[in-house]
SESEZA-533405 format. One line per 10 residues: number of its first residue (from 1); for each residue x negated, y negated, z of C-alpha. Coordinates in Angstrom, 2 decimals, decimal comma. Example, Ala and Ser with C-alpha at 12.3 -4.5 7.8 and 13.67 -1.06 7.14 Angstrom:
1	-12,30:4,50:7,80 ~ -13,67:1,06:7,14;
//
This chain:
1	10,18:13,51:-12,67 ~ 11,62:14,93:-15,92 ~ 9,54:12,68:-18,20 ~ 7,07:9,78:-18,16 ~ 7,26:6,44:-19,99 ~ 4,49:3,85:-20,43 ~ 5,18:0,16:-21,13 ~ 2,57:-1,45:-23,40 ~ 2,16:-4,75:-25,22 ~ 0,03:-7,88:-25,31;
11	-0,18:-10,17:-22,24 ~ 2,84:-12,08:-20,96 ~ 5,55:-10,40:-23,05 ~ 7,49:-9,24:-19,95 ~ 6,18:-5,73:-19,26 ~ 6,09:-6,10:-15,48 ~ 9,54:-7,71:-15,47 ~ 10,96:-4,69:-17,31 ~ 9,02:-2,38:-14,96 ~ 10,56:-4,03:-11,90;
21	14,05:-3,89:-13,41 ~ 13,86:-0,17:-14,19 ~ 12,31:0,61:-10,80 ~ 15,00:-1,43:-9,07 ~ 12,66:-3,43:-6,85 ~ 9,88:-5,98:-7,14 ~ 6,72:-3,86:-7,18 ~ 4,63:-5,57:-9,85 ~ 3,56:-9,21:-9,62 ~ 5,24:-11,44:-12,20;
31	3,88:-14,85:-13,18 ~ 3,66:-17,06:-16,26 ~ -0,13:-16,65:-16,24 ~ -1,17:-14,13:-18,94 ~ -3,02:-11,02:-17,75 ~ -1,60:-10,75:-14,23 ~ -1,46:-6,94:-14,47 ~ -4,88:-5,31:-14,79 ~ -4,52:-1,82:-13,32 ~ -1,87:0,62:-14,44;
41	0,91:1,11:-11,90 ~ 3,49:3,89:-11,78 ~ 6,74:4,39:-9,87 ~ 10,05:6,24:-9,93 ~ 12,55:4,57:-12,26 ~ 16,07:5,08:-13,54 ~ 18,13:4,09:-16,56 ~ 21,74:5,20:-16,38 ~ 21,63:8,86:-15,29 ~ 18,01:9,29:-16,40;
51	15,42:9,59:-13,62 ~ 11,81:9,31:-14,75 ~ 8,30:8,06:-14,00 ~ 7,33:4,73:-15,50 ~ 3,87:3,19:-15,93 ~ 3,18:-0,54:-16,16 ~ -0,05:-1,41:-18,00 ~ -2,37:-4,34:-18,58 ~ -1,79:-6,65:-21,52 ~ -3,47:-5,48:-24,72;
61	-6,39:-7,72:-25,68 ~ -9,36:-7,45:-28,01 ~ -12,83:-7,87:-26,56 ~ -16,50:-7,03:-26,83 ~ -17,90:-3,68:-25,71 ~ -17,85:-3,22:-21,89 ~ -15,93:-6,47:-21,45 ~ -13,06:-6,73:-18,98 ~ -10,45:-6,61:-21,76 ~ -11,96:-3,41:-23,16;
71	-11,94:-1,76:-19,73 ~ -8,30:-2,81:-19,34 ~ -7,50:-1,25:-22,73 ~ -9,09:2,01:-21,53 ~ -6,71:2,03:-18,57 ~ -3,82:1,57:-21,02 ~ -5,09:4,47:-23,12 ~ -5,00:6,70:-20,05 ~ -1,39:5,66:-19,46 ~ -0,44:6,45:-23,07;
81	-2,00:9,92:-22,73 ~ 0,03:10,60:-19,58 ~ 3,32:9,40:-21,10 ~ 5,81:11,42:-23,12 ~ 6,64:8,26:-25,08 ~ 5,92:4,53:-24,91 ~ 7,83:1,26:-24,89 ~ 5,99:-1,25:-27,08 ~ 7,08:-4,78:-26,14 ~ 6,83:-7,98:-28,14;
91	7,97:-11,54:-27,37 ~ 10,84:-12,33:-29,78 ~ 10,50:-16,07:-29,12 ~ 6,84:-16,09:-30,14 ~ 7,43:-13,78:-33,09 ~ 5,01:-11,11:-34,27 ~ 1,41:-12,16:-33,61 ~ -1,81:-10,79:-35,13 ~ -2,51:-9,09:-31,79 ~ 0,89:-7,38:-31,95;
101	0,07:-6,11:-35,44 ~ -3,39:-4,91:-34,40 ~ -2,17:-2,77:-31,53 ~ 0,97:-1,67:-33,38 ~ -1,38:-0,15:-35,99 ~ -3,19:1,77:-33,23 ~ 0,07:2,98:-31,68 ~ 1,52:3,94:-35,07 ~ -1,51:6,13:-35,84 ~ -1,12:7,89:-32,49;
111	0,89:10,99:-31,71 ~ 3,27:9,56:-29,11 ~ 6,81:8,43:-30,04 ~ 7,34:4,71:-29,50 ~ 10,41:2,59:-28,80 ~ 9,99:-1,02:-29,99 ~ 11,44:-3,54:-27,51 ~ 11,95:-7,12:-28,70 ~ 11,98:-8,92:-25,33 ~ 13,19:-12,45:-24,55;
121	15,84:-12,07:-27,27 ~ 18,43:-14,26:-25,57 ~ 19,19:-17,44:-27,55 ~ 19,00:-18,39:-31,22 ~ 15,28:-19,16:-31,19 ~ 14,53:-15,45:-30,77 ~ 16,51:-14,29:-33,82 ~ 13,71:-14,82:-36,35 ~ 11,18:-13,03:-34,13 ~ 13,54:-10,09:-33,84;
131	13,67:-9,71:-37,61 ~ 9,87:-10,01:-37,85 ~ 9,54:-7,00:-35,55 ~ 10,64:-4,70:-38,40 ~ 7,29:-5,43:-40,09 ~ 5,41:-3,53:-37,33 ~ 6,58:-0,21:-38,74 ~ 7,72:1,13:-35,35 ~ 11,37:1,55:-36,18 ~ 14,41:-0,52:-35,27;
141	13,55:-3,13:-32,59 ~ 15,85:-3,26:-29,56 ~ 16,93:-6,83:-28,71 ~ 16,31:-7,11:-25,01 ~ 16,03:-9,47:-22,05 ~ 14,06:-7,97:-19,16 ~ 14,74:-11,03:-17,04 ~ 18,52:-10,93:-17,42 ~ 19,02:-7,20:-18,00 ~ 20,57:-7,60:-21,46;
151	20,15:-4,67:-23,88 ~ 20,04:-1,86:-21,29 ~ 22,75:0,09:-23,13 ~ 20,77:0,01:-26,39 ~ 17,62:1,03:-24,51 ~ 19,52:3,96:-22,99 ~ 20,60:5,12:-26,47 ~ 16,98:4,89:-27,66 ~ 15,88:6,98:-24,68 ~ 18,50:9,57:-25,50;
161	17,42:9,81:-29,15 ~ 13,72:10,04:-28,26 ~ 14,24:12,69:-25,58 ~ 16,26:14,82:-28,00 ~ 13,48:14,60:-30,59 ~ 10,97:15,74:-27,94 ~ 13,27:18,56:-26,69 ~ 13,04:17,18:-23,15 ~ 15,89:18,02:-20,81 ~ 16,61:14,75:-18,96;
171	18,29:16,30:-15,93 ~ 19,17:13,97:-13,11 ~ 16,73:14,04:-10,23 ~ 18,30:15,39:-6,99 ~ 18,92:12,84:-4,30 ~ 16,46:12,78:-1,45 ~ 17,69:14,01:1,91 ~ 18,31:11,23:4,39 ~ 16,08:11,40:7,47 ~ 18,00:10,77:10,70;
181	17,09:7,89:12,97 ~ 15,12:8,47:16,17 ~ 17,23:8,88:19,31 ~ 15,97:9,05:22,90 ~ 17,86:10,76:25,69 ~ 16,81:10,36:29,35 ~ 13,35:9,18:28,36 ~ 12,61:12,42:26,52 ~ 12,55:13,33:22,84 ~ 15,93:14,29:21,42;
191	16,56:17,00:18,82 ~ 17,05:14,24:16,24 ~ 13,64:12,77:17,09 ~ 11,97:16,17:16,81 ~ 13,62:16,58:13,41 ~ 12,32:13,15:12,42 ~ 8,76:14,07:13,41 ~ 8,99:17,30:11,45 ~ 10,30:15,47:8,37 ~ 7,65:12,75:8,60;
201	4,87:15,33:8,69 ~ 6,04:16,56:5,26 ~ 6,02:13,07:3,71 ~ 2,90:11,58:2,07 ~ 0,85:9,52:4,49 ~ 0,90:5,84:3,49 ~ -2,60:4,34:3,44 ~ -3,72:0,85:2,36 ~ -7,29:-0,18:1,57 ~ -7,98:-3,84:2,33;
211	-10,96:-6,17:2,50 ~ -12,64:-9,17:0,98 ~ -13,00:-9,39:-2,84 ~ -15,53:-7,09:-4,51 ~ -16,34:-4,90:-1,49 ~ -15,61:-1,67:-3,40 ~ -11,94:-0,88:-2,69 ~ -11,11:0,26:-6,23 ~ -14,43:2,13:-6,48 ~ -13,52:4,11:-3,36;
221	-10,16:5,15:-4,80 ~ -11,75:6,19:-8,09 ~ -14,29:8,32:-6,22 ~ -11,55:10,00:-4,15 ~ -9,44:10,74:-7,25 ~ -12,41:11,80:-9,35 ~ -11,35:9,55:-12,24 ~ -11,45:5,90:-13,32 ~ -7,92:5,26:-12,08 ~ -8,60:1,69:-10,94;
231	-10,26:-1,05:-12,92 ~ -13,71:-1,81:-11,51 ~ -16,59:-4,10:-12,46 ~ -18,92:-6,85:-11,23 ~ -16,19:-9,49:-11,55 ~ -14,65:-10,43:-8,19 ~ -10,86:-10,27:-7,88 ~ -10,15:-7,64:-10,54 ~ -7,30:-6,18:-8,49 ~ -4,42:-8,64:-8,32;
241	-1,51:-6,67:-6,93 ~ -1,10:-3,65:-4,67 ~ -1,22:-0,45:-6,75 ~ -0,23:2,89:-5,22 ~ -1,61:6,27:-6,32 ~ -0,93:9,80:-5,07 ~ -3,82:11,83:-3,68 ~ -4,12:15,31:-2,20 ~ -6,91:15,90:0,31 ~ -7,31:19,49:1,44;
251	-3,59:20,15:1,09 ~ -2,50:16,87:2,72 ~ -0,54:14,42:0,57 ~ -1,37:10,72:0,68 ~ -0,10:7,61:-1,08 ~ -3,05:5,21:-1,30 ~ -2,59:1,51:-2,05 ~ -5,39:-0,51:-3,59 ~ -4,96:-4,18:-2,71 ~ -6,24:-7,56:-3,84;
261	-9,27:-8,97:-2,04 ~ -8,38:-11,37:0,79 ~ -10,40:-14,58:1,06 ~ -10,19:-17,26:3,73 ~ -6,90:-19,16:3,53 ~ -8,69:-22,45:2,82 ~ -10,24:-20,93:-0,32 ~ -6,98:-19,60:-1,73 ~ -5,84:-22,29:-4,15 ~ -4,28:-20,77:-7,25;
271	-0,64:-19,72:-7,21 ~ -1,51:-16,28:-8,59 ~ -4,04:-15,61:-5,84 ~ -1,48:-16,65:-3,23 ~ 0,94:-14,12:-4,73 ~ -1,79:-11,44:-4,64 ~ -2,55:-12,07:-0,96 ~ 1,17:-12,01:-0,14 ~ 1,44:-8,69:-1,97 ~ -1,46:-7,31:0,10;
281	0,26:-8,34:3,32 ~ 3,44:-6,60:2,15 ~ 1,37:-3,45:1,58 ~ 0,33:-3,61:5,24 ~ 3,98:-3,64:6,28 ~ 4,63:-0,12:4,97 ~ 1,15:1,34:5,49 ~ 0,58:3,80:8,33 ~ -3,22:3,76:8,29 ~ -5,28:0,84:6,98;
291	-8,88:1,21:5,85 ~ -10,75:-2,08:6,14 ~ -13,72:-2,02:3,76 ~ -16,79:-4,07:4,61 ~ -19,84:-4,62:2,41 ~ -22,80:-3,59:4,56 ~ -25,15:-5,74:2,47 ~ -23,21:-8,90:3,34 ~ -22,89:-10,55:6,78 ~ -19,96:-9,43:8,91;
301	-17,90:-12,60:8,55 ~ -14,97:-14,13:10,39 ~ -12,70:-13,17:7,47 ~ -13,37:-9,47:8,13 ~ -12,34:-9,96:11,73 ~ -9,26:-11,92:10,66 ~ -8,15:-9,06:8,42 ~ -8,74:-6,54:11,22 ~ -6,73:-8,73:13,60 ~ -3,87:-8,92:11,07;
311	-3,80:-5,12:10,80 ~ -3,64:-4,81:14,59 ~ -0,86:-7,40:14,82 ~ 1,14:-5,37:12,31 ~ 0,68:-2,35:14,60 ~ -1,14:-0,17:12,07 ~ -3,86:2,38:12,73 ~ -7,21:0,93:11,64 ~ -10,36:2,58:10,31 ~ -13,37:0,56:9,10;
321	-15,36:1,83:6,13 ~ -18,84:0,30:5,99 ~ -19,59:0,46:2,26 ~ -23,03:0,37:0,55 ~ -24,56:1,62:3,79 ~ -27,14:3,60:1,77 ~ -28,63:0,32:0,51 ~ -29,55:-0,90:4,01 ~ -32,96:-0,72:5,60 ~ -31,95:-1,91:9,09;
331	-28,93:0,39:9,43 ~ -28,84:0,68:13,21 ~ -28,98:-3,09:13,66 ~ -26,08:-3,70:11,26 ~ -23,98:-0,97:12,89 ~ -24,67:-2,36:16,37 ~ -23,81:-5,90:15,26 ~ -20,44:-4,84:13,81 ~ -19,51:-2,79:16,88 ~ -20,46:-5,68:19,18;
341	-18,34:-8,20:17,25 ~ -15,33:-5,87:17,16 ~ -15,46:-5,31:20,92 ~ -15,60:-9,02:21,67 ~ -13,14:-10,20:19,01 ~ -10,56:-7,40:19,38 ~ -10,89:-6,36:23,03 ~ -7,31:-5,08:23,02 ~ -8,30:-2,35:20,54 ~ -11,30:-0,49:21,89;
351	-12,94:2,27:19,93 ~ -12,09:1,28:16,34 ~ -13,96:3,87:14,24 ~ -16,65:2,50:11,89 ~ -17,65:5,02:9,20 ~ -20,75:4,38:6,99 ~ -20,02:5,32:3,36 ~ -21,06:4,78:-0,23 ~ -17,97:4,45:-2,44 ~ -20,18:4,70:-5,53;
361	-21,87:8,01:-4,66 ~ -19,22:9,45:-2,35 ~ -21,60:9,74:0,58 ~ -19,80:9,66:3,93 ~ -16,32:10,39:2,53 ~ -16,41:13,80:4,23 ~ -16,43:11,87:7,54 ~ -14,07:9,07:6,48 ~ -11,08:11,23:5,51 ~ -10,93:13,29:8,75;
371	-11,16:10,04:10,73 ~ -8,22:8,63:8,78 ~ -6,10:11,67:9,62 ~ -7,17:11,51:13,26 ~ -6,13:7,85:13,44 ~ -2,77:8,76:11,90 ~ -2,31:11,56:14,45 ~ -3,04:9,20:17,37 ~ -0,72:6,58:15,87 ~ 2,09:9,15:16,03;
381	1,11:10,33:19,53 ~ 3,87:10,99:22,06 ~ 3,22:11,50:25,78 ~ 5,77:13,09:28,10 ~ 7,46:10,93:30,70 ~ 6,33:13,24:33,51 ~ 2,65:12,82:32,58 ~ 3,05:9,07:32,23 ~ 4,60:8,62:35,66 ~ 1,94:10,77:37,28;
391	-0,67:8,59:35,57 ~ 1,07:5,39:36,69 ~ 1,13:6,49:40,35 ~ -2,58:7,36:40,29 ~ -3,53:4,14:38,49 ~ -1,57:1,97:40,92 ~ -3,21:3,73:43,89 ~ -6,64:2,75:42,54 ~ -5,71:-0,79:41,57 ~ -2,24:-2,01:42,66;
401	-0,52:-4,82:40,83 ~ -1,50:-8,17:42,45 ~ 1,03:-9,81:44,74 ~ 2,44:-13,18:43,71 ~ 3,10:-15,80:46,42 ~ 2,97:-13,10:49,05 ~ 5,57:-10,98:47,29 ~ 4,60:-7,46:46,27 ~ 4,95:-6,38:42,65 ~ 6,38:-2,87:42,38;
411	6,05:-0,75:39,23 ~ 8,50:2,09:39,56 ~ 8,69:3,92:36,25 ~ 7,09:4,24:32,80 ~ 8,32:5,91:29,62 ~ 7,28:5,92:25,97 ~ 9,99:4,25:23,92 ~ 8,52:4,76:20,45 ~ 5,57:5,88:18,37 ~ 3,92:4,30:15,32;
421	2,26:2,64:17,25 ~ 2,67:4,18:20,74 ~ 4,84:1,79:22,76 ~ 5,56:2,08:26,48 ~ 8,04:0,41:28,83 ~ 7,21:-0,14:32,51 ~ 10,08:-0,99:34,86 ~ 9,14:-3,44:37,62 ~ 10,81:-5,81:40,04 ~ 8,82:-8,87:38,85;
431	8,04:-8,54:35,10 ~ 7,50:-12,29:34,54 ~ 4,94:-12,55:37,34 ~ 2,61:-9,79:36,15 ~ -0,57:-11,38:34,80 ~ -1,66:-10,64:31,22 ~ -5,02:-9,50:32,56 ~ -3,36:-6,77:34,60 ~ -1,33:-5,61:31,59 ~ -4,60:-5,36:29,64;
441	-6,05:-3,33:32,51 ~ -3,13:-0,89:32,32 ~ -3,42:-0,71:28,54 ~ -7,14:0,07:28,65 ~ -6,64:2,68:31,38 ~ -3,84:4,25:29,36 ~ -6,03:4,32:26,26 ~ -8,95:5,83:28,17 ~ -7,06:8,43:30,22 ~ -4,98:9,71:27,30;
451	-7,82:9,48:24,76 ~ -6,28:7,08:22,22 ~ -9,21:5,03:20,85 ~ -8,92:2,58:17,99 ~ -5,13:2,32:17,60 ~ -2,75:-0,43:18,73 ~ -0,85:0,29:21,94 ~ 2,09:-1,75:23,18 ~ 3,19:-2,16:26,82 ~ 6,49:-3,88:27,61;
461	7,57:-4,89:31,10 ~ 11,22:-4,49:31,99 ~ 13,07:-5,58:35,12 ~ 14,88:-2,94:37,14 ~ 14,63:0,38:38,92 ~ 14,07:3,74:37,29 ~ 16,82:3,66:34,59 ~ 17,06:7,46:34,60 ~ 17,21:7,97:38,38 ~ 20,31:9,89:39,39;
471	22,61:7,94:41,72;
//
């Protein structure tokens, strides 16, 4: 990025709407409820030919010492320090409020240049509020509509003027190289697929941290980063949308997503919480490895198992972090209970790693991170067709597929059709008659013989002979 911009302002003035518009996609939750954004969120953005990093922040509120609003303001201060300049937003329809004046005074006394954005300026009702904005002493306000995209040209001119004053060269960011799609030839890996694997190894690993509310997800990220990057506190549900941060662990790049706590569906009533849960599920869709955090001091509930099952259904690699393990007295009993419930509830995924940690002190993180990378490696595992067919012949000799109505079921060929997660196709003469129990047997044998514990594996049955047999 050539420069960094932070969007600040009191709650519900349209900061996240502007953030989404400049990013070009819906990353931040937007709702009429004030205070939806609590953590600061950053992403790549563009305005005309300018490519830059933009930070969305929590709404500015006054509060008592150590209150939630004060901790949110501290997160905003961090964003202002990171930024080259700020966009200070007001609501033109509401006019200038005492809270706008209070924080405008703080911004004006600071060292960072500020562009004043008078949002929601469409319509006559906003005209008076636009004129009031001059009283803030932050220069000429830009009439804007984040919802409709009006005023982008004026905002571009303000960017240009500010960048010139800062002597920043706003060069266009080079376009990212397109990664070719995976192609399979004769059941083996093509040159294009090898290139894909090489490219993917250079990209940041996508990791999501999920769990029930208040189990320590944000605390874990702060401990990994070594800074108070995420808002934490005793209040449950502080995180409302999925926030991604970059992290380097021993030379390996990761993109870690902190997500909103997921409660049982029957308890999710408010519209905002429904949006937060939906945002968490979207985070699972692009995650590669998911860390399910469990509070060791609380019973291992059905909701924890439901979240684990959802991760498996999405085909993601799963690692369980047992937080606050240092507070337990009966550690072995709790560990045994969790392992037992996982084996019986998710029998299709044997060997899910459970790592005891303390997110507050950092204890156990030296074991958690290597396990995450190991799960990612297994999730990308590829097995040669020759080895697979040798394995299939041996497995069938030990336990042949059951006959159906006196007719023999023949399994002639197996090949791996994709990774992420490992997916295999077996060609047979009677795919519809093969019992699910026998498919589970093959899956478990495959997992055991090729040492792939704790990750989802898919087996598909296809009708036909060996599709690669020469005729």
